[in-house]
Structures are given as structure tokens and as C-alpha cells.
C-alpha positions as CSV (number, residue, x, y, z in Angstrom):
1,M,0.4,-1.0,-39.8
2,T,3.7,0.7,-41.1
3,T,5.0,3.5,-39.1
4,E,4.1,6.2,-42.4
5,A,0.7,5.0,-42.3
6,T,0.3,5.5,-38.6
7,S,1.8,9.0,-38.6
8,G,-0.3,9.9,-41.3
9,N,-3.1,9.1,-39.7
10,P,-3.4,10.5,-36.4
11,T,-7.5,8.5,-35.7
12,G,-5.4,5.4,-36.7
13,A,-2.4,5.7,-34.5
14,M,-4.8,6.6,-31.5
15,A,-6.4,3.3,-32.4
16,A,-3.3,1.5,-32.4
17,A,-2.0,3.2,-29.0
18,Q,-5.5,1.9,-27.6
19,S,-5.3,-1.8,-28.7
20,A,-1.9,-2.3,-27.7
21,P,-1.4,-4.1,-24.4
22,A,-0.6,-1.7,-21.5
23,P,2.8,-2.5,-20.1
24,A,2.4,-4.7,-16.8
25,D,3.3,-3.3,-13.6
26,N,5.3,-5.2,-11.4
27,R,5.5,-2.5,-8.7
28,I,4.4,-4.0,-5.3
29,S,1.9,-1.6,-4.1
30,G,2.1,-0.1,-0.4
31,R,-1.1,-2.6,0.5
32,Q,0.3,-5.5,-1.0
33,A,3.7,-5.0,1.0
34,W,2.3,-4.6,4.5
35,A,-0.2,-7.5,3.6
36,L,3.2,-9.0,2.7
37,A,4.8,-8.0,6.2
38,V,1.9,-9.2,8.3
39,L,2.1,-12.9,6.5
40,G,5.8,-12.8,7.0
41,C,5.5,-12.2,10.8
42,G,2.8,-15.0,11.1
43,L,5.2,-17.2,9.2
44,F,8.1,-16.0,11.5
45,L,6.5,-16.9,14.4
46,A,6.1,-20.6,13.4
47,T,9.4,-21.3,11.9
48,L,10.9,-19.3,15.0
49,D,9.8,-21.4,17.7
50,L,11.5,-24.8,15.9
51,S,14.6,-23.8,17.0
52,I,14.5,-20.8,19.3
53,V,14.2,-23.2,22.3
54,Y,17.2,-25.1,22.0
55,V,19.8,-23.2,23.8
56,A,17.2,-22.6,26.2
57,L,17.1,-26.1,26.9
58,P,19.6,-26.2,29.6
59,S,18.1,-23.2,31.7
60,I,14.7,-25.0,31.4
61,G,16.2,-28.4,32.7
62,E,17.9,-26.7,35.6
63,D,14.7,-24.3,36.7
64,L,12.5,-27.5,36.2
65,A,14.7,-30.2,37.5
66,L,14.3,-32.0,34.4
67,P,16.6,-35.1,33.4
68,E,18.0,-34.6,29.9
69,S,16.0,-37.4,28.4
70,R,12.6,-35.4,29.2
71,L,14.1,-32.4,27.7
72,Q,13.4,-33.3,24.0
73,W,10.1,-33.2,24.3
74,I,9.9,-29.2,24.6
75,V,11.0,-29.5,21.2
76,S,9.4,-32.9,19.8
77,G,6.2,-31.8,21.4
78,Y,6.4,-28.8,19.3
79,A,7.5,-30.7,15.8
80,I,5.2,-33.6,16.0
81,F,1.9,-31.4,16.1
82,F,3.5,-28.8,13.4
83,A,4.3,-31.8,11.3
84,G,1.0,-33.5,12.1
85,F,-1.8,-30.7,11.4
86,L,0.1,-29.1,8.2
87,L,-2.3,-31.0,5.8
88,V,-5.3,-30.5,7.9
89,G,-4.1,-26.5,8.0
90,G,-4.0,-26.7,4.2
91,R,-7.5,-28.1,3.5
92,T,-9.1,-26.1,6.2
93,G,-7.6,-23.0,4.8
94,D,-8.7,-24.0,1.5
95,R,-12.2,-24.9,2.7
96,F,-13.1,-22.0,5.5
97,G,-11.0,-19.3,3.7
98,A,-6.9,-18.6,4.5
99,R,-7.6,-15.5,6.3
100,R,-10.2,-16.8,9.0
101,V,-7.7,-19.8,9.7
102,F,-4.7,-17.4,9.6
103,L,-5.9,-14.9,12.0
104,G,-7.3,-18.1,14.7
105,A,-4.0,-20.0,14.3
106,T,-2.2,-16.8,15.2
107,A,-4.8,-16.2,17.9
108,L,-4.1,-20.1,19.4
109,F,-0.7,-19.9,18.7
110,G,-0.1,-16.6,21.1
111,A,-2.4,-18.0,24.1
112,S,-0.3,-20.9,24.0
113,S,2.9,-19.4,24.2
114,L,1.8,-17.4,27.0
115,A,0.9,-20.4,28.6
116,A,3.8,-22.0,28.2
117,A,6.1,-18.8,29.5
118,L,3.6,-18.8,32.8
119,T,4.0,-22.7,34.0
120,Q,6.3,-24.2,36.0
121,D,5.3,-27.7,35.4
122,F,6.7,-30.0,32.9
123,T,3.6,-31.5,31.7
124,T,1.9,-28.0,31.4
125,L,5.0,-26.8,29.3
126,V,4.4,-29.9,26.8
127,V,0.9,-29.3,26.2
128,A,1.8,-25.7,25.6
129,R,4.2,-26.6,22.8
130,A,1.7,-28.9,21.5
131,L,-0.8,-26.5,21.3
132,Q,1.8,-24.2,19.5
133,G,2.4,-26.9,17.3
134,I,-1.3,-26.9,16.1
135,G,-1.0,-23.4,16.0
136,A,1.8,-23.1,13.7
137,G,0.6,-26.5,11.5
138,L,-2.9,-24.3,11.2
139,L,-0.8,-21.2,10.4
140,D,2.1,-22.0,7.7
141,P,0.0,-23.0,5.0
142,A,-2.6,-19.9,5.4
143,T,0.3,-17.8,4.9
144,L,0.8,-19.1,1.4
145,G,-2.8,-19.5,0.4
146,L,-3.2,-15.6,1.3
147,I,-0.3,-14.9,-0.8
148,Q,-1.6,-16.5,-3.9
149,Q,-4.5,-14.1,-3.4
150,V,-2.7,-10.8,-2.7
151,F,-0.4,-11.2,-5.4
152,P,-1.2,-12.2,-9.3
153,P,1.1,-14.7,-11.1
154,G,4.5,-13.5,-12.4
155,P,7.0,-11.0,-11.0
156,K,5.0,-9.8,-8.0
157,R,4.2,-13.5,-7.2
158,N,7.8,-14.6,-7.5
159,R,9.5,-11.4,-5.1
160,A,6.7,-12.1,-2.6
161,M,7.3,-15.7,-2.6
162,A,11.1,-15.0,-2.4
163,V,10.3,-12.8,0.8
164,W,8.1,-15.5,2.1
165,G,10.6,-18.1,1.6
166,A,13.6,-15.5,3.5
167,V,11.4,-14.8,6.7
168,G,11.3,-18.8,6.8
169,A,14.7,-19.2,6.4
170,I,15.7,-16.5,8.7
171,G,13.2,-17.4,11.2
172,L,14.7,-21.3,11.4
173,V,18.4,-20.1,11.4
174,G,17.8,-16.8,13.7
175,G,15.8,-18.8,16.7
176,V,18.9,-19.9,17.7
177,A,20.8,-16.7,17.8
178,L,17.6,-15.1,19.7
179,G,17.3,-17.9,22.3
180,G,20.9,-17.6,23.0
181,L,19.8,-13.4,23.7
182,L,16.6,-14.0,25.3
183,T,18.1,-16.8,27.7
184,T,20.5,-14.7,29.3
185,V,17.6,-12.7,30.9
186,S,15.2,-15.6,31.2
187,W,14.0,-18.8,29.3
188,Q,10.7,-17.7,29.6
189,W,11.3,-15.0,27.4
190,V,11.5,-17.5,24.2
191,F,7.8,-18.1,24.7
192,L,6.7,-14.3,25.7
193,V,8.4,-13.1,22.8
194,N,5.7,-14.6,20.7
195,V,2.8,-12.6,22.2
196,P,3.1,-9.4,21.2
197,I,4.0,-10.1,17.7
198,A,1.0,-12.5,17.7
199,A,-1.3,-9.4,18.8
200,A,0.0,-6.9,16.2
201,V,-0.2,-9.8,13.6
202,I,-4.0,-9.9,14.4
203,A,-4.4,-6.7,14.6
204,A,-3.0,-5.8,11.5
205,G,-4.6,-9.0,9.8
206,L,-8.0,-7.6,10.4
207,F,-7.8,-4.7,8.1
208,L,-4.8,-5.9,5.5
209,L,-5.8,-9.7,4.2
210,P,-8.6,-10.2,2.0
211,G,-11.4,-12.4,2.5
212,R,-12.2,-15.3,0.0
213,R,-13.1,-14.0,-3.1
214,A,-16.7,-13.7,-4.5
215,D,-15.6,-15.6,-7.5
216,A,-14.2,-18.0,-5.9
217,A,-14.9,-21.4,-6.8
218,A,-17.1,-23.3,-4.0
219,P,-15.1,-24.9,-1.4
220,T,-14.3,-28.6,-1.4
221,P,-15.7,-30.8,1.6
222,L,-13.4,-30.8,4.5
223,N,-13.0,-34.9,4.3
224,A,-12.5,-35.2,8.3
225,L,-11.6,-38.8,8.1
226,S,-8.8,-38.4,5.8
227,G,-7.8,-35.7,8.0
228,I,-7.6,-37.6,11.0
229,L,-6.1,-40.6,9.5
230,G,-3.4,-38.5,8.1
231,T,-2.3,-36.3,10.9
232,G,-2.4,-39.8,13.2
233,A,-0.3,-41.3,10.5
234,I,2.3,-38.2,10.4
235,L,2.0,-37.9,14.2
236,L,2.9,-41.1,14.9
237,L,6.2,-41.4,12.4
238,V,7.5,-38.3,13.8
239,L,6.9,-39.6,17.4
240,G,8.8,-42.9,16.5
241,L,11.6,-41.1,14.7
242,T,12.3,-39.0,17.7
243,R,12.1,-41.8,19.9
244,L,14.4,-44.0,17.7
245,G,17.0,-41.5,18.2
246,D,16.6,-40.7,21.5
247,A,16.0,-44.5,22.7
248,G,16.9,-47.0,19.6
249,W,14.5,-50.0,18.2
250,S,14.1,-51.7,21.7
251,D,12.0,-48.8,23.1
252,P,8.7,-49.6,23.4
253,A,7.6,-45.9,21.8
254,T,9.6,-46.4,18.9
255,L,8.1,-49.6,17.8
256,V,4.4,-48.4,18.5
257,G,5.1,-45.1,17.0
258,L,6.5,-46.8,13.6
259,A,4.3,-49.7,13.5
260,G,1.1,-47.2,14.1
261,F,2.2,-45.1,11.4
262,V,2.3,-47.9,8.9
263,V,-1.3,-48.8,9.8
264,L,-2.4,-45.2,9.7
265,A,-0.9,-44.8,6.6
266,A,-2.5,-47.8,4.9
267,L,-5.8,-47.0,6.0
268,W,-5.4,-43.1,4.8
269,V,-4.1,-44.5,1.7
270,V,-7.2,-46.7,1.1
271,R,-9.3,-43.9,2.0
272,E,-8.0,-41.2,-0.5
273,R,-8.2,-43.9,-3.1
274,T,-11.8,-44.2,-2.5
275,S,-13.1,-40.7,-1.6
276,A,-14.8,-38.8,-3.8
277,S,-13.0,-35.5,-2.2
278,P,-9.5,-36.3,-0.9
279,L,-7.5,-34.5,1.4
280,I,-4.8,-34.1,-1.1
281,A,-6.5,-33.4,-4.5
282,R,-5.2,-36.3,-7.2
283,E,-4.1,-33.8,-9.5
284,L,-1.3,-32.3,-7.1
285,W,0.1,-36.3,-7.1
286,R,0.6,-35.5,-11.0
287,T,1.9,-32.2,-10.7
288,R,5.7,-32.6,-11.6
289,S,6.8,-29.3,-10.0
290,L,5.8,-30.1,-6.5
291,M,6.7,-33.7,-6.2
292,V,10.1,-33.0,-7.8
293,A,10.3,-29.8,-5.0
294,C,9.4,-32.3,-2.3
295,A,12.2,-34.5,-3.1
296,V,14.6,-31.8,-3.2
297,D,13.1,-30.4,0.2
298,A,14.1,-33.7,1.7
299,C,17.6,-33.4,0.7
300,Y,17.4,-29.9,1.8
301,V,16.3,-30.7,5.4
302,L,18.8,-33.6,5.8
303,S,21.5,-31.4,5.2
304,I,20.8,-27.3,5.5
305,G,18.1,-28.2,7.7
306,V,19.6,-29.9,10.8
307,E,22.9,-28.0,10.2
308,F,21.9,-25.4,13.2
309,F,21.6,-28.7,15.7
310,L,24.8,-29.9,14.6
311,V,26.8,-26.4,14.8
312,T,24.7,-25.5,18.6
313,L,25.8,-28.8,19.6
314,F,29.4,-28.5,18.0
315,L,29.9,-25.0,19.9
316,Q,28.6,-25.9,23.0
317,D,30.0,-29.1,23.8
318,Q,33.6,-29.4,21.4
319,Q,34.4,-25.6,22.2
320,G,32.8,-24.8,25.2
321,F,30.8,-21.8,24.0
322,S,28.1,-20.1,26.3
323,P,24.1,-20.2,25.3
324,L,25.2,-16.4,24.4
325,A,28.2,-17.3,22.8
326,A,26.7,-20.0,20.7
327,G,23.4,-18.0,19.8
328,L,25.9,-15.0,18.7
329,G,27.8,-17.6,16.6
330,F,24.8,-18.0,14.3
331,L,24.6,-14.6,13.3
332,P,27.0,-14.5,10.4
333,L,24.9,-17.5,9.1
334,T,21.4,-15.2,9.6
335,V,23.2,-12.6,7.8
336,T,24.1,-14.6,4.8
337,V,20.9,-16.4,4.6
338,I,19.0,-12.8,4.3
339,I,22.1,-11.6,1.4
340,G,21.3,-15.3,-0.2
341,N,17.5,-14.4,0.0
342,A,18.0,-10.9,-1.8
343,V,20.1,-12.6,-4.5
344,T,17.0,-15.2,-5.2
345,D,14.9,-12.2,-5.1
346,R,16.7,-10.1,-7.8
347,L,17.6,-13.4,-10.4
348,V,14.9,-15.9,-9.7
349,G,12.5,-13.9,-12.4
350,R,15.5,-13.9,-14.7
351,H,16.9,-17.5,-14.2
352,G,13.7,-19.7,-12.8
353,P,13.8,-21.6,-9.6
354,R,15.6,-24.3,-11.1
355,T,19.3,-22.8,-11.4
356,M,18.8,-21.1,-8.1
357,V,17.5,-24.2,-6.0
358,M,20.8,-25.8,-8.0
359,G,23.2,-22.8,-7.3
360,G,22.2,-22.8,-3.5
361,L,22.3,-26.4,-2.6
362,L,25.9,-26.7,-4.3
363,L,26.8,-23.6,-2.3
364,A,25.8,-25.3,0.8
365,A,27.1,-29.0,0.0
366,I,30.7,-26.9,-0.2
367,G,29.8,-24.9,2.9
368,L,29.1,-28.4,4.8
369,G,31.9,-29.7,3.3
370,L,34.2,-27.0,5.1
371,L,32.5,-27.6,8.6
372,A,33.5,-30.9,7.9
373,V,37.1,-30.2,7.8
374,G,37.1,-27.2,10.0
375,V,36.0,-29.1,13.0
376,H,39.7,-30.4,13.6
377,S,40.2,-26.6,14.2
378,D,40.3,-24.9,17.8
379,S,39.6,-21.3,16.2
380,Y,35.9,-20.3,15.3
381,A,37.0,-17.9,12.8
382,I,39.1,-20.4,10.6
383,G,37.2,-23.7,11.4
384,V,33.2,-22.8,11.6
385,L,32.8,-19.2,10.3
386,P,33.6,-20.1,6.6
387,G,31.3,-23.2,6.4
388,L,28.8,-21.0,7.8
389,L,29.0,-18.1,5.7
390,L,28.8,-20.4,2.6
391,S,26.2,-22.9,3.7
392,G,24.1,-19.6,5.1
393,L,24.4,-18.0,1.8
394,G,23.0,-21.4,0.1
395,N,20.4,-21.9,2.2
396,G,19.2,-18.2,1.7
397,I,19.1,-18.8,-2.0
398,A,17.7,-22.1,-2.2
399,F,14.8,-22.0,0.1
400,P,12.7,-19.6,-1.3
401,A,13.6,-21.0,-5.0
402,M,12.4,-24.0,-3.6
403,F,8.9,-22.9,-3.1
404,I,8.4,-20.9,-5.8
405,A,9.1,-24.0,-7.9
406,A,6.7,-25.9,-5.6
407,T,3.6,-23.6,-6.4
408,S,4.4,-22.8,-9.7
409,E,1.8,-25.2,-11.3
410,I,-1.0,-25.6,-8.4
411,P,-4.5,-23.9,-9.4
412,G,-5.0,-21.6,-6.4
413,E,-7.7,-23.6,-5.1
414,N,-4.9,-26.3,-3.8
415,Q,-2.3,-24.0,-3.0
416,G,-2.9,-24.4,0.8
417,V,-2.7,-28.2,0.8
418,G,0.3,-27.8,-1.9
419,A,2.5,-25.9,0.2
420,A,1.1,-28.1,3.1
421,L,2.6,-31.3,1.4
422,V,6.4,-29.4,1.0
423,T,6.1,-28.3,4.8
424,T,4.8,-31.6,6.0
425,T,7.8,-33.2,4.2
426,Q,10.6,-30.5,6.2
427,N,8.9,-31.6,9.4
428,V,9.0,-35.3,8.8
429,F,12.9,-35.5,7.3
430,Q,14.0,-33.1,10.0
431,A,12.5,-35.9,12.4
432,L,14.4,-38.3,10.6
433,G,17.2,-36.3,10.3
434,L,17.9,-35.7,13.9
435,A,17.0,-39.5,14.8
436,V,20.0,-40.4,12.3
437,L,22.6,-37.9,13.3
438,V,21.8,-38.6,17.3
439,I,22.8,-42.3,16.3
440,L,25.8,-41.4,14.0
441,L,27.1,-38.9,16.9
442,G,26.5,-41.3,19.9
443,A,26.3,-40.7,23.2
444,H,29.5,-38.8,23.9
445,P,30.7,-37.2,20.3
446,G,34.3,-36.5,19.2
447,T,35.7,-34.5,16.5
448,G,35.6,-37.4,14.3
449,N,31.9,-37.8,14.7
450,F,31.2,-34.2,14.1
451,T,33.4,-34.5,11.0
452,T,31.2,-37.8,9.4
453,T,27.8,-36.0,10.1
454,F,28.8,-32.7,8.4
455,A,30.1,-34.5,5.8
456,A,27.0,-36.9,5.5
457,T,24.8,-33.7,5.5
458,G,26.7,-32.3,2.5
459,A,26.3,-35.1,0.5
460,M,22.6,-34.8,1.0
461,A,22.5,-31.0,-0.1
462,L,24.7,-32.9,-3.5
463,L,22.0,-35.0,-3.9
464,G,19.4,-32.2,-3.7
465,T,21.6,-30.4,-6.6
466,L,21.2,-33.2,-8.8
467,V,17.7,-34.2,-8.2
468,A,16.6,-30.9,-9.1
469,A,18.9,-30.7,-12.3
470,A,17.2,-33.8,-13.0
471,G,13.6,-33.2,-12.3
472,L,12.9,-29.5,-12.1
473,R,12.1,-28.0,-15.4
474,G,14.3,-25.9,-17.4
475,P,15.7,-22.4,-16.3
476,L,12.4,-20.9,-17.5
477,A,10.5,-22.7,-14.8
478,G,8.4,-20.7,-12.8
479,K,9.1,-17.5,-14.9
480,A,5.8,-15.2,-16.2
481,D,5.4,-15.0,-19.8
């Protein structure tokens, strides 16, 4: 209809106005913002406890009279069960409702955190850490499943995913700084800090998080046998990799763990191929964005993901930093991660996740390269700080964009399992990366060892950039129509 005809016919103009599509409202409502805050706090708990205990380990060892060889299990006990229960957590959320799983997992996490803080027994502490890991493995994919329910596809969901990714990255890198601060009071506080956060998340989540929609598709069967086989395989793999880095190939636990993984993984594959309701829906294996994102994620973890371990070790062993000073030394990295996430939040809708992932990993590669050179300097400001700032910025840009790319093509009923695949990749390659780093560093690492390891992590970030460039779809990938 022409302008003249419309203006000369008020009724026609009114009809045209009524038939025109209303402009999309891309603003996040107040209730959505509060729900996202609750989900962010839950995810923060899960990622925080991967790194918060690192700086506290010497104090725990001294207080409980533990040798260094046993201290690693305070970290590994959490990481192993976190990795092992992610896929089960994703399917459990899809089966029983993400809200129920989120609240129950948060309660388990808070209770086990309290147990870890109150114990003076090593075995009880490791069991409590394992229960924390189970809670985190159930909680992590439930947060993403709930984001899919709260936020419709498009700019709103992209923004929520950017915030979700920011919280995950900040929890991981900020845990080192927070652990250093809390350890100056008492190592128990690295666990006690979780308790009030978990209680607040549960109280707010009861009112703010949605239940299963009435029009949701019928839930698929849980497939407990696949869950047991898959969880057992991942547990044994991470156990074997952890022992490989600590004791080498001759250690019986290394051989049992890796051999057991091969057996259970083979049984799991057979079960998945023959089951009418596989744990991982077959269409997920054919989802290009998810599979490429998992490959990029592996490179991310083998570069930026192990950086905090390397930097913490370098600052304390080579430059003589105290736990508090080492924790404070990570604050610039945390700040640039936040800035990087803000950049992704503003630009991912315009440029797409592919560009953001490539740019973030390239910045991280440059930062890690600077650290490889900077370890020869005795000055933190000259040798460490520039690399931390650049790699942190790259971390903050790449992490949320990677998850946006991973979930952009996954149907809602499989969001939990899809997210769990990406996070499982992170945890398995985290264990692999730490095992390789321990071998590269040797028993008594010197400057040359740190140069080699930082250079290797920079090369992995560069590889991730190339994988993203070749595998992810063009610059509009994940962008709303």
C-alpha cells in the first residue's frame, strides 16, 4: 500500500498499523534479571571450588599433617566427581526438571561444603569434596537448562549466555584470589563461604525459577545404565590422568584407571548405539556447532584453563609470593576477564560468536606468549602483569562466546545434556592438561620449564583460534534473525 493511499484512508492506515509486526522487546525484565542472578550464583559456586583451594593447600597440609602426595586429592576428589556427573546431571535435569535438580544440587553442595569446613580428618574431607563435586556436576547443566526456559532465543538469550559465561570464568580465575584472602583467616573459610551463598540461592530460587512448562514435551527416560557406564568411564579417565601426572605410568592406579576407562567407554558406546533412549541424543552428535565448540573448548582448557595453576605455582615457587600475595596477584586477571565478558555482551549480537571466540583465543595466545618470555624477569609488573592482562581479556571474550556457539543449534529438550558435553570436555581436558604440565615442569621446575609450559599453552590457544575459524559457522552464527 502506498503512502498516499494509506494517508487518504484512515481505516486502511489503522489496519496496516495493526498488521505490522511489533518491534521486538530485547530488554531483560526485572524478574528475568533476578533469575539470572540466582543462576549465576549457583554456577559461581560450582566453578569457584575448582580453584579456590589451590592457595589453601599448604595450610591444609600443615594443619592436618598431610604429605604433598595426599594434598592433590583435595583438588582431584572434587574435579573427578564434577566431571563424572555432568552428563548424568544434564539428563537428570531434562528428565525431572531443571529447577528441581538445581535446587537439590545446591542443597547438596552447601551441606558438603559445611562438612568439609568442620572436619579435621583427611578421609572425611576428601569424601566431602567428592560430594561437592557431585553437587556441582548436577548443578552446572541445570543452570543452562533454566536459562533456556527463562530467556527466549535471540538477543535476550545471547546476553544471558554472556553473563552466564562471565560468571563461570570469573569463578574459575577469581577463586585463586578469593582463596588467598580467605586462607589468611583460616583454610576452613574456603569451604564455609559457600554455605550462606547456597542458602540464599535456594531461598531465592524457590520464588524466581520456573518449573517445567505445561506444554513441554514428555520427558525422555533417564537411561540409568548408560549413566552409570558413562559416569564410571569419566571417573576412571580423570583418575588415571590425575595419577599419571602425579606418579607416572608405573603407578598401578594410573594403569587401572586408564584400562578401566577403555573398558567402560567401549561398553558405553555399545549401549548408546543400541538403546532406544541414549544418554546423549543422536542428533547432538550431528550438531556441528556443538561438536566444534567441544573441540575449541579442549584447546581453551589446555591453554587458558590451566593458566591459573601455572601462574600460582610460578608466583609462589619462583618469585616467593605468600598465599595472600599470590591471590592478590590474580586480581588484574579477574578484572580483565570481567571487561572481556562485557565486550562479548555488547558485540556478540553484531559479530556472532565465531568472531568473538577467535578474537578471544588469539588475545590469550599473545598473553601466554608474553608470560613465556616474562618468566625470565624478576619483576611482577614487567614479567607477569602484561601477559595476565591480555590472557584475562581473551579469556573473558572467548568463554561466553564459546557456550553461545555450542548451544545455538541445540533443541530445548537437549540443552542440559548439550551443555554437559561442553563442561565435561573442560573437566577431562583440565585433568589431561594438568597431568601433562606436571610432566613438563618436572619435580623441581626452573625458569626454562615455565617458559616451555607457557609457550605450549599459547600454542594451544592458537590452535583453538584455527579450529574456531575453520569449524564454526560464519560471523552471523548464533545471531537472532
